[in-house]
Rosetta silent file (secondary structure, phi, psi, omega in degrees, C-alpha in Angstrom):
SEQUENCE: MARKEFTRAIKVAVIKRATVDGKTFCEECGALAKRWEIDHVRPDGLLGEATIENAKLLCTPCHDEKTAQDVKSIAQAKRREAIHLGVRKKPSLRGSGFPKSAKAPKEALKLPPRRPMFEDA
SCORE:     score description
SCORE:     0.000 S_00000001
   1 L     0.000  131.292 -175.885    8.002  -17.829   -8.235 S_00000001
   2 L   -80.800  149.345 -178.734    4.380  -16.930   -8.576 S_00000001
   3 L   -69.527  142.345  178.750    2.009  -17.356   -5.679 S_00000001
   4 L   -99.299  106.268  177.883   -0.286  -20.329   -5.987 S_00000001
   5 L   -81.737  151.080  177.010   -3.849  -19.247   -5.399 S_00000001
   6 L   -77.395  143.014  179.032   -6.651  -21.612   -4.569 S_00000001
   7 L   -71.948  165.499 -178.632   -9.176  -22.338   -7.322 S_00000001
   8 H   -63.920  -38.651  178.023  -12.796  -21.384   -6.840 S_00000001
   9 H   -60.324  -43.447 -177.458  -13.781  -25.021   -6.436 S_00000001
  10 H   -65.466  -43.668 -176.773  -11.255  -25.538   -3.642 S_00000001
  11 H   -65.120  -39.517  176.173  -12.459  -22.355   -1.819 S_00000001
  12 H   -60.927  -43.450  177.284  -16.060  -23.516   -2.121 S_00000001
  13 H   -61.849  -41.177 -178.833  -15.192  -26.961   -0.815 S_00000001
  14 H   -68.510  -41.651 -178.498  -13.236  -25.477    2.202 S_00000001
  15 H   -62.524  -45.836  179.839  -16.148  -23.079    3.021 S_00000001
  16 H   -60.988  -42.226  178.830  -18.619  -26.064    2.952 S_00000001
  17 H   -56.511  -37.968 -176.575  -16.247  -28.074    5.196 S_00000001
  18 H   -90.653   -3.579 -176.278  -16.156  -25.227    7.728 S_00000001
  19 E  -100.118  131.436  179.472  -19.904  -24.428    7.614 S_00000001
  20 E  -132.546  123.985 -179.717  -22.375  -26.073   10.058 S_00000001
  21 L    50.315   44.734  178.206  -26.112  -25.158   10.085 S_00000001
  22 L    77.965    3.228  178.454  -25.422  -22.050    8.021 S_00000001
  23 E  -113.601  136.281  179.335  -22.598  -20.759   10.315 S_00000001
  24 E   -94.456  126.066 -175.924  -18.944  -20.612    9.294 S_00000001
  25 E  -114.477  141.302  174.859  -16.430  -21.754   11.922 S_00000001
  26 L   -64.963  129.130 -179.584  -12.644  -21.220   12.107 S_00000001
  27 L   -78.795   -5.750  176.642  -10.918  -24.565   11.442 S_00000001
  28 L   -98.233  -58.940 -175.416   -8.082  -23.529   13.862 S_00000001
  29 L   -95.473  -20.688  178.170   -9.783  -22.258   17.056 S_00000001
  30 L    89.844   -1.735  176.596  -13.367  -23.421   16.335 S_00000001
  31 L   -71.031  154.294  177.174  -14.878  -19.938   16.903 S_00000001
  32 E   -61.574  127.115 -177.779  -17.694  -18.524   14.845 S_00000001
  33 L  -107.487  103.859  177.688  -15.911  -16.701   11.997 S_00000001
  34 L   -80.065  -37.803  174.009  -17.670  -13.530   10.967 S_00000001
  35 L  -124.269  136.368 -173.155  -14.555  -12.517    8.927 S_00000001
  36 E  -151.623  167.582  177.618  -12.248  -15.240    7.659 S_00000001
  37 E  -134.222  153.846  173.061   -9.498  -16.118    5.087 S_00000001
  38 E  -102.757  124.518 -172.202   -8.666  -19.337    3.298 S_00000001
  39 E  -128.155  160.682  179.044   -5.024  -20.027    3.975 S_00000001
  40 E   -80.572  131.462  176.145   -2.392  -22.610    3.054 S_00000001
  41 L   -65.210  -54.129  170.013   -1.656  -25.045    6.002 S_00000001
  42 L   -90.076  120.276 -178.678    1.893  -25.430    4.625 S_00000001
  43 L   -50.421  145.376  176.871    2.818  -21.909    3.387 S_00000001
  44 H   -61.219  -37.052 -179.155    2.998  -21.259   -0.322 S_00000001
  45 H   -72.980   -8.432  172.238    6.476  -19.793    0.206 S_00000001
  46 H  -111.827   33.507  176.344    7.558  -23.205    1.685 S_00000001
  47 L    66.734   32.823  168.539    6.333  -25.085   -1.378 S_00000001
  48 L   -73.289  134.371  179.814    2.750  -25.690   -0.044 S_00000001
  49 L   -82.233  156.664  176.779    0.497  -26.779   -2.857 S_00000001
  50 L   -90.861   69.118  177.348   -2.911  -25.154   -3.595 S_00000001
  51 L  -117.971  165.493  178.980   -4.912  -28.273   -2.801 S_00000001
  52 H   -65.545  -29.898  176.849   -7.916  -28.877   -0.602 S_00000001
  53 H   -70.000  -24.059 -178.185   -5.770  -30.838    1.841 S_00000001
  54 H  -102.465   12.160 -179.972   -3.512  -27.897    2.249 S_00000001
  55 E  -107.679  149.105 -176.238   -6.319  -25.339    2.657 S_00000001
  56 E  -150.001  131.666  174.994   -7.774  -24.136    5.935 S_00000001
  57 E   -85.060  122.139 -178.853  -10.477  -21.629    6.792 S_00000001
  58 E  -128.978  142.372  175.873   -9.261  -19.266    9.537 S_00000001
  59 E   -68.834  167.414 -170.465  -10.814  -16.413   11.336 S_00000001
  60 H   -60.219  -44.165  176.742   -9.079  -13.072   11.101 S_00000001
  61 H   -61.081  -48.508  179.134   -7.092  -13.340   14.501 S_00000001
  62 H   -64.382  -32.897 -179.844   -5.876  -16.869   13.704 S_00000001
  63 H   -66.620  -46.506 -179.263   -4.979  -15.855   10.149 S_00000001
  64 H   -56.608  -52.303 -177.669   -2.991  -12.819   11.377 S_00000001
  65 H   -58.766  -46.405  175.866   -1.092  -15.013   13.846 S_00000001
  66 H   -58.644  -47.093 -178.671   -0.396  -17.695   11.331 S_00000001
  67 H   -58.618  -45.024  179.573    0.783  -15.216    8.691 S_00000001
  68 H   -60.477  -36.769  174.932    3.254  -13.721   11.176 S_00000001
  69 H   -67.126  -41.811 -174.545    4.692  -17.188   11.895 S_00000001
  70 H   -64.035  -42.984 -174.880    4.776  -18.066    8.138 S_00000001
  71 H   -58.524  -42.780 -177.681    6.733  -14.781    7.347 S_00000001
  72 H   -68.376  -43.020  179.527    9.367  -15.756    9.914 S_00000001
  73 H   -65.165  -41.651 -179.064    9.615  -19.326    8.707 S_00000001
  74 H   -65.806  -41.817  176.250    9.862  -18.295    5.051 S_00000001
  75 H   -61.042  -44.088  177.255   12.566  -15.732    5.832 S_00000001
  76 H   -57.810  -48.456  178.379   14.510  -18.335    7.767 S_00000001
  77 H   -59.456  -39.629  178.223   14.280  -20.803    4.950 S_00000001
  78 H   -64.237  -40.806  176.419   15.450  -18.247    2.447 S_00000001
  79 H   -64.231  -41.739  174.388   18.484  -17.392    4.666 S_00000001
  80 H   -60.090  -42.207  177.780   19.370  -21.114    4.933 S_00000001
  81 H   -61.537  -44.249 -179.000   19.042  -21.520    1.120 S_00000001
  82 H   -62.690  -41.686  177.607   21.302  -18.545    0.606 S_00000001
  83 H   -63.089  -42.488 -177.042   23.926  -19.879    3.043 S_00000001
  84 H   -61.881  -36.345  179.726   23.728  -23.270    1.365 S_00000001
  85 L   -85.215   -2.275  176.448   24.317  -21.651   -2.043 S_00000001
  86 L    85.341   13.783  178.965   27.260  -19.710   -0.717 S_00000001
  87 L   -74.359  133.978  178.547   25.745  -16.229   -0.851 S_00000001
  88 L  -104.745  154.368  175.048   27.333  -13.938    1.593 S_00000001
  89 L   -69.983  144.035 -176.629   25.954  -11.021    3.440 S_00000001
  90 L   -64.149  140.892  173.299   26.889   -7.652    1.946 S_00000001
  91 L   -66.363  148.270 -178.971   29.749   -5.973    3.912 S_00000001
  92 L   -68.626  135.721  177.150   28.599   -3.032    5.995 S_00000001
  93 L   -83.100  -15.659 -176.852   29.314    0.346    4.296 S_00000001
  94 L   -77.254  126.868  174.339   29.429    2.070    7.654 S_00000001
  95 L   -78.636 -175.240  179.599   32.841    2.651    8.909 S_00000001
  96 L   -77.974  -11.763 -178.913   33.918    2.782   12.583 S_00000001
  97 L    83.831 -172.899  177.987   33.585    6.646   12.387 S_00000001
  98 L   -73.274  139.792  175.650   35.948    9.192   13.813 S_00000001
  99 L   -65.053  145.014  177.057   38.082    8.323   16.789 S_00000001
 100 L   -70.191  137.826  177.694   36.875    9.708   20.095 S_00000001
 101 L  -109.685  161.831 -176.859   39.029   12.458   21.397 S_00000001
 102 L   -73.439  145.296 -176.228   39.434   13.299   24.999 S_00000001
 103 L   -78.556  139.474  175.800   37.154   16.033   26.305 S_00000001
 104 L   -67.105  144.693  178.021   38.677   19.357   27.162 S_00000001
 105 L   -64.161  147.455 -173.602   38.545   20.346   30.799 S_00000001
 106 H   -59.438  -31.631  179.726   35.570   22.671   31.657 S_00000001
 107 H   -62.084  -36.271 -178.460   38.023   25.452   32.654 S_00000001
 108 H   -73.374  -16.529 -179.601   39.372   25.647   29.118 S_00000001
 109 H   -91.187  -10.092 -178.111   35.826   26.107   27.733 S_00000001
 110 L   -76.073  132.570  177.000   35.053   29.227   29.889 S_00000001
 111 L   -89.041  152.124  177.820   35.190   32.454   27.923 S_00000001
 112 L   -68.963  155.280 -178.599   36.606   35.679   29.315 S_00000001
 113 L   -61.201  145.177  179.334   33.864   38.219   30.428 S_00000001
 114 L   -79.146  138.321  178.287   32.529   40.303   27.610 S_00000001
 115 L   -90.467  142.381  173.196   33.432   43.956   27.276 S_00000001
 116 L   -64.670  144.786  179.857   30.649   46.322   26.125 S_00000001
 117 L   -68.982  -37.294 -176.627   31.097   47.496   22.488 S_00000001
 118 L  -125.515  121.492  176.864   30.487   51.109   23.255 S_00000001
 119 L   -91.595  142.593  179.627   31.626   52.588   26.458 S_00000001
 120 L   -76.478  124.337 -179.361   29.691   55.502   27.900 S_00000001
 121 L   -94.700    0.000    0.000   31.980   58.526   28.121 S_00000001
């Protein structure tokens, strides 16, 4: 499904709605927004329409926080949909590995003392 972008007219209307006395404010936290994004109130991935009612001007920190929440919500919705449709998780290809063996006692690991290769005669 293709992402639904806002039209230019909607973006202009949202910017006008968030601008007071020539200053643009975040519609979430109310702070002066030097850098901002226009975001879907209901995420596009959760069937949010690209309408002026579903658009909000957010400062960068608010947008980042909302995007992180949206990503989680969309992933959860996709998992629910997959379960509803009967899609199963792929089985793990990793086996249990080799069985663990008992460790040899340390005395068995000791090597006999080395003899010199050439003896002085």
